[in-house]
PDB file of N, CA, C and O in Angstrom:
ATOM      1  N   MET A   1    -127.652  -7.604  13.486  1.00  0.00           N
ATOM      2  CA  MET A   1    -128.980  -8.298  13.416  1.00  0.00           C
ATOM      3  C   MET A   1    -128.920  -9.267  12.234  1.00  0.00           C
ATOM      4  O   MET A   1    -128.421  -8.970  11.149  1.00  0.00           O
ATOM      5  N   LYS A   2    -129.470 -10.450  12.531  1.00  0.00           N
ATOM      6  CA  LYS A   2    -129.474 -11.429  11.500  1.00  0.00           C
ATOM      7  C   LYS A   2    -130.716 -11.417  10.551  1.00  0.00           C
ATOM      8  O   LYS A   2    -131.845 -11.279  11.024  1.00  0.00           O
ATOM      9  N   GLN A   3    -130.521 -11.548   9.333  1.00  0.00           N
ATOM     10  CA  GLN A   3    -131.666 -11.462   8.420  1.00  0.00           C
ATOM     11  C   GLN A   3    -131.997 -12.865   8.146  1.00  0.00           C
ATOM     12  O   GLN A   3    -131.117 -13.726   8.182  1.00  0.00           O
ATOM     13  N   THR A   4    -133.222 -13.142   7.873  1.00  0.00           N
ATOM     14  CA  THR A   4    -133.835 -14.376   7.467  1.00  0.00           C
ATOM     15  C   THR A   4    -133.691 -14.523   6.042  1.00  0.00           C
ATOM     16  O   THR A   4    -134.151 -13.657   5.299  1.00  0.00           O
ATOM     17  N   SER A   5    -133.049 -15.619   5.552  1.00  0.00           N
ATOM     18  CA  SER A   5    -132.906 -15.828   4.117  1.00  0.00           C
ATOM     19  C   SER A   5    -134.158 -16.554   3.598  1.00  0.00           C
ATOM     20  O   SER A   5    -134.747 -17.373   4.304  1.00  0.00           O
ATOM     21  N   SER A   6    -134.555 -16.242   2.353  1.00  0.00           N
ATOM     22  CA  SER A   6    -135.655 -16.918   1.733  1.00  0.00           C
ATOM     23  C   SER A   6    -135.403 -18.389   1.463  1.00  0.00           C
ATOM     24  O   SER A   6    -136.302 -19.217   1.320  1.00  0.00           O
ATOM     25  N   SER A   7    -134.124 -18.638   1.406  1.00  0.00           N
ATOM     26  CA  SER A   7    -133.670 -20.071   1.146  1.00  0.00           C
ATOM     27  C   SER A   7    -133.733 -20.884   2.399  1.00  0.00           C
ATOM     28  O   SER A   7    -133.544 -22.098   2.336  1.00  0.00           O
ATOM     29  N   THR A   8    -134.001 -20.259   3.590  1.00  0.00           N
ATOM     30  CA  THR A   8    -134.124 -21.107   4.842  1.00  0.00           C
ATOM     31  C   THR A   8    -135.419 -21.903   4.730  1.00  0.00           C
ATOM     32  O   THR A   8    -136.504 -21.369   4.501  1.00  0.00           O
ATOM     33  N   PRO A   9    -135.240 -23.208   4.905  1.00  0.00           N
ATOM     34  CA  PRO A   9    -136.530 -24.113   4.835  1.00  0.00           C
ATOM     35  C   PRO A   9    -137.635 -23.576   5.844  1.00  0.00           C
ATOM     36  O   PRO A   9    -137.349 -23.222   6.988  1.00  0.00           O
ATOM     37  N   ARG A  10    -138.751 -23.552   5.393  1.00  0.00           N
ATOM     38  CA  ARG A  10    -139.950 -23.145   6.061  1.00  0.00           C
ATOM     39  C   ARG A  10    -140.874 -24.225   6.290  1.00  0.00           C
ATOM     40  O   ARG A  10    -141.317 -24.689   5.239  1.00  0.00           O
ATOM     41  N   PRO A  11    -141.324 -24.798   7.402  1.00  0.00           N
ATOM     42  CA  PRO A  11    -142.277 -25.692   7.501  1.00  0.00           C
ATOM     43  C   PRO A  11    -143.753 -25.133   7.168  1.00  0.00           C
ATOM     44  O   PRO A  11    -144.095 -24.019   7.563  1.00  0.00           O
ATOM     45  N   VAL A  12    -144.523 -25.884   6.494  1.00  0.00           N
ATOM     46  CA  VAL A  12    -145.826 -25.539   6.077  1.00  0.00           C
ATOM     47  C   VAL A  12    -146.678 -26.743   6.597  1.00  0.00           C
ATOM     48  O   VAL A  12    -146.479 -27.899   6.224  1.00  0.00           O
ATOM     49  N   LYS A  13    -147.611 -26.386   7.460  1.00  0.00           N
ATOM     50  CA  LYS A  13    -148.501 -27.348   8.185  1.00  0.00           C
ATOM     51  C   LYS A  13    -149.695 -27.734   7.271  1.00  0.00           C
ATOM     52  O   LYS A  13    -150.401 -26.810   6.866  1.00  0.00           O
ATOM     53  N   VAL A  14    -149.965 -28.898   6.938  1.00  0.00           N
ATOM     54  CA  VAL A  14    -151.098 -29.497   6.249  1.00  0.00           C
ATOM     55  C   VAL A  14    -151.848 -30.207   7.101  1.00  0.00           C
ATOM     56  O   VAL A  14    -151.407 -30.651   8.161  1.00  0.00           O
ATOM     57  N   ARG A  15    -153.151 -30.379   6.653  1.00  0.00           N
ATOM     58  CA  ARG A  15    -154.178 -31.199   7.434  1.00  0.00           C
ATOM     59  C   ARG A  15    -153.887 -32.628   7.432  1.00  0.00           C
ATOM     60  O   ARG A  15    -154.046 -33.280   8.464  1.00  0.00           O
ATOM     61  N   ALA A  16    -153.494 -33.138   6.409  1.00  0.00           N
ATOM     62  CA  ALA A  16    -153.122 -34.666   6.248  1.00  0.00           C
ATOM     63  C   ALA A  16    -152.151 -34.930   5.154  1.00  0.00           C
ATOM     64  O   ALA A  16    -151.949 -34.120   4.249  1.00  0.00           O
ATOM     65  N   VAL A  17    -151.588 -36.015   5.250  1.00  0.00           N
ATOM     66  CA  VAL A  17    -150.608 -36.544   4.137  1.00  0.00           C
ATOM     67  C   VAL A  17    -151.213 -37.787   3.732  1.00  0.00           C
ATOM     68  O   VAL A  17    -151.946 -38.392   4.515  1.00  0.00           O
ATOM     69  N   PRO A  18    -150.952 -38.246   2.502  1.00  0.00           N
ATOM     70  CA  PRO A  18    -150.172 -37.531   1.608  1.00  0.00           C
ATOM     71  C   PRO A  18    -150.948 -36.321   0.909  1.00  0.00           C
ATOM     72  O   PRO A  18    -152.176 -36.280   0.828  1.00  0.00           O
ATOM     73  N   ILE A  19    -150.077 -35.336   0.410  1.00  0.00           N
ATOM     74  CA  ILE A  19    -150.563 -34.219  -0.300  1.00  0.00           C
ATOM     75  C   ILE A  19    -149.908 -34.185  -1.628  1.00  0.00           C
ATOM     76  O   ILE A  19    -148.738 -34.543  -1.765  1.00  0.00           O
ATOM     77  N   GLU A  20    -150.640 -33.762  -2.607  1.00  0.00           N
ATOM     78  CA  GLU A  20    -150.080 -33.726  -3.982  1.00  0.00           C
ATOM     79  C   GLU A  20    -149.107 -32.579  -4.128  1.00  0.00           C
ATOM     80  O   GLU A  20    -149.361 -31.538  -3.523  1.00  0.00           O
ATOM     81  N   LEU A  21    -147.969 -32.670  -4.905  1.00  0.00           N
ATOM     82  CA  LEU A  21    -147.066 -31.684  -5.045  1.00  0.00           C
ATOM     83  C   LEU A  21    -147.687 -30.333  -5.464  1.00  0.00           C
ATOM     84  O   LEU A  21    -147.449 -29.270  -4.890  1.00  0.00           O
ATOM     85  N   CYS A  22    -148.492 -30.480  -6.503  1.00  0.00           N
ATOM     86  CA  CYS A  22    -149.072 -29.231  -7.092  1.00  0.00           C
ATOM     87  C   CYS A  22    -149.978 -28.499  -5.942  1.00  0.00           C
ATOM     88  O   CYS A  22    -149.976 -27.275  -5.815  1.00  0.00           O
ATOM     89  N   GLN A  23    -150.691 -29.306  -5.181  1.00  0.00           N
ATOM     90  CA  GLN A  23    -151.440 -28.654  -4.091  1.00  0.00           C
ATOM     91  C   GLN A  23    -150.560 -28.031  -3.078  1.00  0.00           C
ATOM     92  O   GLN A  23    -150.840 -26.920  -2.626  1.00  0.00           O
ATOM     93  N   PHE A  24    -149.467 -28.711  -2.680  1.00  0.00           N
ATOM     94  CA  PHE A  24    -148.662 -28.184  -1.706  1.00  0.00           C
ATOM     95  C   PHE A  24    -147.900 -26.910  -2.154  1.00  0.00           C
ATOM     96  O   PHE A  24    -147.551 -26.089  -1.306  1.00  0.00           O
ATOM     97  N   LEU A  25    -147.645 -26.736  -3.424  1.00  0.00           N
ATOM     98  CA  LEU A  25    -146.940 -25.613  -3.847  1.00  0.00           C
ATOM     99  C   LEU A  25    -147.868 -24.286  -3.688  1.00  0.00           C
ATOM    100  O   LEU A  25    -147.475 -23.174  -3.335  1.00  0.00           O
ATOM    101  N   LYS A  26    -149.167 -24.660  -4.024  1.00  0.00           N
ATOM    102  CA  LYS A  26    -150.167 -23.594  -3.970  1.00  0.00           C
ATOM    103  C   LYS A  26    -150.464 -23.226  -2.403  1.00  0.00           C
ATOM    104  O   LYS A  26    -150.567 -22.081  -1.962  1.00  0.00           O
ATOM    105  N   PHE A  27    -150.572 -24.342  -1.718  1.00  0.00           N
ATOM    106  CA  PHE A  27    -150.913 -24.157  -0.317  1.00  0.00           C
ATOM    107  C   PHE A  27    -149.860 -23.388   0.502  1.00  0.00           C
ATOM    108  O   PHE A  27    -150.151 -22.594   1.397  1.00  0.00           O
ATOM    109  N   GLY A  28    -148.540 -23.714   0.093  1.00  0.00           N
ATOM    110  CA  GLY A  28    -147.458 -23.169   0.709  1.00  0.00           C
ATOM    111  C   GLY A  28    -147.172 -21.669   0.362  1.00  0.00           C
ATOM    112  O   GLY A  28    -146.386 -21.008   1.041  1.00  0.00           O
ATOM    113  N   GLY A  29    -147.837 -21.155  -0.716  1.00  0.00           N
ATOM    114  CA  GLY A  29    -147.648 -19.823  -1.168  1.00  0.00           C
ATOM    115  C   GLY A  29    -146.620 -19.677  -2.223  1.00  0.00           C
ATOM    116  O   GLY A  29    -146.299 -18.542  -2.576  1.00  0.00           O
ATOM    117  N   LEU A  30    -146.095 -20.679  -2.737  1.00  0.00           N
ATOM    118  CA  LEU A  30    -145.103 -20.605  -3.828  1.00  0.00           C
ATOM    119  C   LEU A  30    -145.629 -20.420  -5.196  1.00  0.00           C
ATOM    120  O   LEU A  30    -144.911 -20.038  -6.120  1.00  0.00           O
ATOM    121  N   ALA A  31    -146.863 -20.686  -5.320  1.00  0.00           N
ATOM    122  CA  ALA A  31    -147.445 -20.586  -6.744  1.00  0.00           C
ATOM    123  C   ALA A  31    -148.952 -19.829  -6.371  1.00  0.00           C
ATOM    124  O   ALA A  31    -149.639 -20.060  -5.376  1.00  0.00           O
ATOM    125  N   GLU A  32    -149.215 -18.959  -7.359  1.00  0.00           N
ATOM    126  CA  GLU A  32    -150.453 -18.238  -7.239  1.00  0.00           C
ATOM    127  C   GLU A  32    -151.671 -18.968  -7.410  1.00  0.00           C
ATOM    128  O   GLU A  32    -152.698 -18.632  -6.819  1.00  0.00           O
ATOM    129  N   SER A  33    -151.612 -20.024  -8.244  1.00  0.00           N
ATOM    130  CA  SER A  33    -152.661 -20.876  -8.486  1.00  0.00           C
ATOM    131  C   SER A  33    -152.306 -22.391  -8.749  1.00  0.00           C
ATOM    132  O   SER A  33    -151.133 -22.752  -8.843  1.00  0.00           O
ATOM    133  N   GLY A  34    -153.312 -23.214  -8.857  1.00  0.00           N
ATOM    134  CA  GLY A  34    -152.911 -24.516  -9.180  1.00  0.00           C
ATOM    135  C   GLY A  34    -152.295 -24.754 -10.501  1.00  0.00           C
ATOM    136  O   GLY A  34    -151.447 -25.613 -10.737  1.00  0.00           O
ATOM    137  N   GLY A  35    -152.823 -23.876 -11.375  1.00  0.00           N
ATOM    138  CA  GLY A  35    -152.412 -23.932 -12.891  1.00  0.00           C
ATOM    139  C   GLY A  35    -150.902 -23.528 -12.871  1.00  0.00           C
ATOM    140  O   GLY A  35    -150.065 -24.159 -13.516  1.00  0.00           O
ATOM    141  N   ALA A  36    -150.611 -22.492 -12.132  1.00  0.00           N
ATOM    142  CA  ALA A  36    -149.228 -21.852 -12.015  1.00  0.00           C
ATOM    143  C   ALA A  36    -148.224 -23.048 -11.485  1.00  0.00           C
ATOM    144  O   ALA A  36    -147.114 -23.293 -11.958  1.00  0.00           O
ATOM    145  N   ALA A  37    -148.843 -23.711 -10.432  1.00  0.00           N
ATOM    146  CA  ALA A  37    -147.961 -24.746  -9.780  1.00  0.00           C
ATOM    147  C   ALA A  37    -147.755 -25.914 -10.730  1.00  0.00           C
ATOM    148  O   ALA A  37    -146.669 -26.494 -10.733  1.00  0.00           O
ATOM    149  N   LYS A  38    -148.742 -26.290 -11.536  1.00  0.00           N
ATOM    150  CA  LYS A  38    -148.592 -27.417 -12.435  1.00  0.00           C
ATOM    151  C   LYS A  38    -147.612 -27.071 -13.575  1.00  0.00           C
ATOM    152  O   LYS A  38    -146.835 -27.921 -14.010  1.00  0.00           O
ATOM    153  N   GLN A  39    -147.660 -25.807 -14.053  1.00  0.00           N
ATOM    154  CA  GLN A  39    -146.861 -25.282 -15.068  1.00  0.00           C
ATOM    155  C   GLN A  39    -145.355 -25.349 -14.581  1.00  0.00           C
ATOM    156  O   GLN A  39    -144.497 -25.925 -15.249  1.00  0.00           O
ATOM    157  N   ALA A  40    -145.099 -24.750 -13.427  1.00  0.00           N
ATOM    158  CA  ALA A  40    -143.706 -24.857 -12.924  1.00  0.00           C
ATOM    159  C   ALA A  40    -143.242 -26.110 -12.753  1.00  0.00           C
ATOM    160  O   ALA A  40    -142.062 -26.332 -13.021  1.00  0.00           O
ATOM    161  N   ILE A  41    -144.067 -27.130 -12.288  1.00  0.00           N
ATOM    162  CA  ILE A  41    -143.558 -28.505 -12.220  1.00  0.00           C
ATOM    163  C   ILE A  41    -143.250 -29.200 -13.496  1.00  0.00           C
ATOM    164  O   ILE A  41    -142.268 -29.934 -13.604  1.00  0.00           O
ATOM    165  N   SER A  42    -144.129 -28.959 -14.511  1.00  0.00           N
ATOM    166  CA  SER A  42    -143.903 -29.548 -15.774  1.00  0.00           C
ATOM    167  C   SER A  42    -142.735 -28.988 -16.537  1.00  0.00           C
ATOM    168  O   SER A  42    -142.170 -29.634 -17.420  1.00  0.00           O
ATOM    169  N   GLU A  43    -142.367 -27.714 -16.160  1.00  0.00           N
ATOM    170  CA  GLU A  43    -141.171 -27.023 -16.753  1.00  0.00           C
ATOM    171  C   GLU A  43    -139.846 -27.526 -16.020  1.00  0.00           C
ATOM    172  O   GLU A  43    -138.737 -27.193 -16.438  1.00  0.00           O
ATOM    173  N   GLY A  44    -139.998 -28.244 -15.041  1.00  0.00           N
ATOM    174  CA  GLY A  44    -138.786 -28.698 -14.330  1.00  0.00           C
ATOM    175  C   GLY A  44    -138.165 -27.698 -13.334  1.00  0.00           C
ATOM    176  O   GLY A  44    -136.978 -27.762 -13.015  1.00  0.00           O
ATOM    177  N   LEU A  45    -139.009 -26.779 -12.861  1.00  0.00           N
ATOM    178  CA  LEU A  45    -138.585 -25.742 -12.067  1.00  0.00           C
ATOM    179  C   LEU A  45    -138.685 -26.136 -10.584  1.00  0.00           C
ATOM    180  O   LEU A  45    -138.276 -25.343  -9.736  1.00  0.00           O
ATOM    181  N   VAL A  46    -139.167 -27.228 -10.258  1.00  0.00           N
ATOM    182  CA  VAL A  46    -139.607 -27.629  -8.893  1.00  0.00           C
ATOM    183  C   VAL A  46    -138.670 -28.715  -8.360  1.00  0.00           C
ATOM    184  O   VAL A  46    -138.481 -29.716  -9.051  1.00  0.00           O
ATOM    185  N   LEU A  47    -138.059 -28.573  -7.145  1.00  0.00           N
ATOM    186  CA  LEU A  47    -137.252 -29.718  -6.576  1.00  0.00           C
ATOM    187  C   LEU A  47    -138.052 -30.344  -5.538  1.00  0.00           C
ATOM    188  O   LEU A  47    -138.812 -29.683  -4.830  1.00  0.00           O
ATOM    189  N   LEU A  48    -137.896 -31.656  -5.422  1.00  0.00           N
ATOM    190  CA  LEU A  48    -138.437 -32.425  -4.360  1.00  0.00           C
ATOM    191  C   LEU A  48    -137.230 -33.097  -3.666  1.00  0.00           C
ATOM    192  O   LEU A  48    -136.498 -33.862  -4.295  1.00  0.00           O
ATOM    193  N   ASN A  49    -137.051 -32.834  -2.501  1.00  0.00           N
ATOM    194  CA  ASN A  49    -135.771 -33.347  -1.723  1.00  0.00           C
ATOM    195  C   ASN A  49    -134.575 -33.139  -2.490  1.00  0.00           C
ATOM    196  O   ASN A  49    -133.710 -34.013  -2.451  1.00  0.00           O
ATOM    197  N   GLY A  50    -134.397 -32.064  -3.210  1.00  0.00           N
ATOM    198  CA  GLY A  50    -133.076 -31.701  -3.944  1.00  0.00           C
ATOM    199  C   GLY A  50    -133.082 -32.306  -5.310  1.00  0.00           C
ATOM    200  O   GLY A  50    -132.071 -32.165  -5.999  1.00  0.00           O
ATOM    201  N   VAL A  51    -134.096 -32.957  -5.775  1.00  0.00           N
ATOM    202  CA  VAL A  51    -134.055 -33.528  -7.146  1.00  0.00           C
ATOM    203  C   VAL A  51    -135.283 -32.901  -7.877  1.00  0.00           C
ATOM    204  O   VAL A  51    -136.373 -32.733  -7.329  1.00  0.00           O
ATOM    205  N   VAL A  52    -134.981 -32.553  -9.244  1.00  0.00           N
ATOM    206  CA  VAL A  52    -136.058 -32.105 -10.075  1.00  0.00           C
ATOM    207  C   VAL A  52    -137.199 -33.129 -10.126  1.00  0.00           C
ATOM    208  O   VAL A  52    -136.992 -34.314 -10.384  1.00  0.00           O
ATOM    209  N   GLU A  53    -138.472 -32.597  -9.856  1.00  0.00           N
ATOM    210  CA  GLU A  53    -139.652 -33.432  -9.855  1.00  0.00           C
ATOM    211  C   GLU A  53    -140.642 -32.881 -10.936  1.00  0.00           C
ATOM    212  O   GLU A  53    -140.995 -31.702 -10.967  1.00  0.00           O
ATOM    213  N   THR A  54    -141.068 -33.861 -11.839  1.00  0.00           N
ATOM    214  CA  THR A  54    -142.073 -33.368 -12.964  1.00  0.00           C
ATOM    215  C   THR A  54    -143.342 -33.996 -12.714  1.00  0.00           C
ATOM    216  O   THR A  54    -144.273 -33.727 -13.473  1.00  0.00           O
ATOM    217  N   GLN A  55    -143.512 -34.788 -11.767  1.00  0.00           N
ATOM    218  CA  GLN A  55    -144.879 -35.450 -11.547  1.00  0.00           C
ATOM    219  C   GLN A  55    -145.781 -34.462 -10.738  1.00  0.00           C
ATOM    220  O   GLN A  55    -145.552 -34.284  -9.541  1.00  0.00           O
ATOM    221  N   LYS A  56    -146.827 -33.803 -11.389  1.00  0.00           N
ATOM    222  CA  LYS A  56    -147.681 -32.872 -10.735  1.00  0.00           C
ATOM    223  C   LYS A  56    -148.313 -33.389  -9.574  1.00  0.00           C
ATOM    224  O   LYS A  56    -148.403 -32.694  -8.561  1.00  0.00           O
ATOM    225  N   ARG A  57    -148.794 -34.640  -9.633  1.00  0.00           N
ATOM    226  CA  ARG A  57    -149.573 -35.288  -8.574  1.00  0.00           C
ATOM    227  C   ARG A  57    -148.674 -36.237  -7.711  1.00  0.00           C
ATOM    228  O   ARG A  57    -149.221 -37.179  -7.138  1.00  0.00           O
ATOM    229  N   LYS A  58    -147.464 -36.061  -7.598  1.00  0.00           N
ATOM    230  CA  LYS A  58    -146.502 -36.732  -6.799  1.00  0.00           C
ATOM    231  C   LYS A  58    -146.981 -36.633  -5.334  1.00  0.00           C
ATOM    232  O   LYS A  58    -147.174 -35.500  -4.893  1.00  0.00           O
ATOM    233  N   GLN A  59    -147.180 -37.625  -4.589  1.00  0.00           N
ATOM    234  CA  GLN A  59    -147.615 -37.723  -3.185  1.00  0.00           C
ATOM    235  C   GLN A  59    -146.424 -37.330  -2.209  1.00  0.00           C
ATOM    236  O   GLN A  59    -145.365 -37.955  -2.165  1.00  0.00           O
ATOM    237  N   LEU A  60    -146.690 -36.351  -1.524  1.00  0.00           N
ATOM    238  CA  LEU A  60    -145.700 -35.896  -0.459  1.00  0.00           C
ATOM    239  C   LEU A  60    -146.054 -36.407   0.888  1.00  0.00           C
ATOM    240  O   LEU A  60    -147.231 -36.547   1.222  1.00  0.00           O
ATOM    241  N   GLN A  61    -145.016 -36.698   1.697  1.00  0.00           N
ATOM    242  CA  GLN A  61    -145.229 -37.127   2.918  1.00  0.00           C
ATOM    243  C   GLN A  61    -144.423 -36.089   4.003  1.00  0.00           C
ATOM    244  O   GLN A  61    -143.613 -35.242   3.623  1.00  0.00           O
ATOM    245  N   VAL A  62    -144.764 -36.294   5.296  1.00  0.00           N
ATOM    246  CA  VAL A  62    -144.119 -35.386   6.307  1.00  0.00           C
ATOM    247  C   VAL A  62    -142.595 -35.347   6.150  1.00  0.00           C
ATOM    248  O   VAL A  62    -141.964 -36.400   6.055  1.00  0.00           O
ATOM    249  N   GLY A  63    -142.042 -34.247   6.122  1.00  0.00           N
ATOM    250  CA  GLY A  63    -140.613 -34.114   6.061  1.00  0.00           C
ATOM    251  C   GLY A  63    -140.013 -33.853   4.707  1.00  0.00           C
ATOM    252  O   GLY A  63    -138.857 -33.451   4.569  1.00  0.00           O
ATOM    253  N   ASP A  64    -140.884 -34.108   3.659  1.00  0.00           N
ATOM    254  CA  ASP A  64    -140.425 -33.840   2.205  1.00  0.00           C
ATOM    255  C   ASP A  64    -140.170 -32.275   2.030  1.00  0.00           C
ATOM    256  O   ASP A  64    -140.945 -31.442   2.499  1.00  0.00           O
ATOM    257  N   GLN A  65    -139.178 -31.991   1.415  1.00  0.00           N
ATOM    258  CA  GLN A  65    -138.713 -30.536   1.160  1.00  0.00           C
ATOM    259  C   GLN A  65    -138.961 -30.245  -0.433  1.00  0.00           C
ATOM    260  O   GLN A  65    -138.535 -30.946  -1.351  1.00  0.00           O
ATOM    261  N   VAL A  66    -139.645 -29.206  -0.538  1.00  0.00           N
ATOM    262  CA  VAL A  66    -139.939 -28.733  -1.870  1.00  0.00           C
ATOM    263  C   VAL A  66    -139.395 -27.361  -2.140  1.00  0.00           C
ATOM    264  O   VAL A  66    -139.659 -26.410  -1.404  1.00  0.00           O
ATOM    265  N   GLY A  67    -138.581 -27.263  -3.275  1.00  0.00           N
ATOM    266  CA  GLY A  67    -137.901 -26.088  -3.579  1.00  0.00           C
ATOM    267  C   GLY A  67    -138.416 -25.455  -4.844  1.00  0.00           C
ATOM    268  O   GLY A  67    -138.626 -26.188  -5.810  1.00  0.00           O
ATOM    269  N   TYR A  68    -138.655 -24.074  -4.933  1.00  0.00           N
ATOM    270  CA  TYR A  68    -139.057 -23.415  -6.112  1.00  0.00           C
ATOM    271  C   TYR A  68    -138.482 -22.042  -6.020  1.00  0.00           C
ATOM    272  O   TYR A  68    -138.783 -21.305  -5.081  1.00  0.00           O
ATOM    273  N   GLY A  69    -137.696 -21.689  -6.930  1.00  0.00           N
ATOM    274  CA  GLY A  69    -136.982 -20.420  -7.018  1.00  0.00           C
ATOM    275  C   GLY A  69    -135.929 -20.385  -5.825  1.00  0.00           C
ATOM    276  O   GLY A  69    -135.112 -21.301  -5.740  1.00  0.00           O
ATOM    277  N   SER A  70    -135.934 -19.422  -4.971  1.00  0.00           N
ATOM    278  CA  SER A  70    -135.041 -19.414  -3.868  1.00  0.00           C
ATOM    279  C   SER A  70    -135.752 -19.877  -2.482  1.00  0.00           C
ATOM    280  O   SER A  70    -135.203 -19.711  -1.393  1.00  0.00           O
ATOM    281  N   HIS A  71    -136.964 -20.445  -2.627  1.00  0.00           N
ATOM    282  CA  HIS A  71    -137.734 -20.779  -1.483  1.00  0.00           C
ATOM    283  C   HIS A  71    -137.779 -22.299  -1.288  1.00  0.00           C
ATOM    284  O   HIS A  71    -137.864 -23.037  -2.269  1.00  0.00           O
ATOM    285  N   ILE A  72    -137.724 -22.767  -0.075  1.00  0.00           N
ATOM    286  CA  ILE A  72    -137.876 -24.153   0.308  1.00  0.00           C
ATOM    287  C   ILE A  72    -138.784 -24.325   1.420  1.00  0.00           C
ATOM    288  O   ILE A  72    -138.596 -23.800   2.518  1.00  0.00           O
ATOM    289  N   ILE A  73    -139.872 -25.140   1.104  1.00  0.00           N
ATOM    290  CA  ILE A  73    -140.850 -25.433   2.140  1.00  0.00           C
ATOM    291  C   ILE A  73    -140.991 -26.810   2.407  1.00  0.00           C
ATOM    292  O   ILE A  73    -140.884 -27.560   1.437  1.00  0.00           O
ATOM    293  N   ILE A  74    -141.229 -27.355   3.630  1.00  0.00           N
ATOM    294  CA  ILE A  74    -141.223 -28.511   4.222  1.00  0.00           C
ATOM    295  C   ILE A  74    -142.621 -29.006   4.674  1.00  0.00           C
ATOM    296  O   ILE A  74    -143.340 -28.283   5.363  1.00  0.00           O
ATOM    297  N   VAL A  75    -142.992 -30.227   4.287  1.00  0.00           N
ATOM    298  CA  VAL A  75    -144.336 -30.767   4.717  1.00  0.00           C
ATOM    299  C   VAL A  75    -144.294 -31.043   6.109  1.00  0.00           C
ATOM    300  O   VAL A  75    -143.415 -31.757   6.590  1.00  0.00           O
ATOM    301  N   ALA A  76    -145.297 -30.458   6.859  1.00  0.00           N
ATOM    302  CA  ALA A  76    -145.378 -30.698   8.329  1.00  0.00           C
ATOM    303  C   ALA A  76    -146.748 -30.912   8.698  1.00  0.00           C
ATOM    304  O   ALA A  76    -147.618 -30.473   7.946  1.00  0.00           O
ATOM    305  N   LEU A  77    -147.088 -31.566   9.819  1.00  0.00           N
ATOM    306  CA  LEU A  77    -148.386 -31.712  10.452  1.00  0.00           C
ATOM    307  C   LEU A  77    -148.536 -30.736  11.534  1.00  0.00           C
ATOM    308  O   LEU A  77    -147.519 -30.315  12.085  1.00  0.00           O
ATOM    309  N   PRO A  78    -149.716 -30.325  11.905  1.00  0.00           N
ATOM    310  CA  PRO A  78    -149.959 -29.364  13.090  1.00  0.00           C
ATOM    311  C   PRO A  78    -149.409 -30.085  14.351  1.00  0.00           C
ATOM    312  O   PRO A  78    -149.474 -29.539  15.452  1.00  0.00           O
TER     313      PRO A  78
END
């Protein structure tokens, strides 16, 4: 039986793009609050498309991959 790894990219559907990085972290369930998301970003713990991103309000588009800890989420539309 195959186990699902938490590092497997998971699409997260948003209503519209662009969406701010800090909002997407919270919406995607990787941060408990907007404040926690902003702190993680400012500490350099968040990757955007494989590169450390420190702009809290960075505008994301469909297909962008956000990594935090062992989790990766992808911006998707319904």
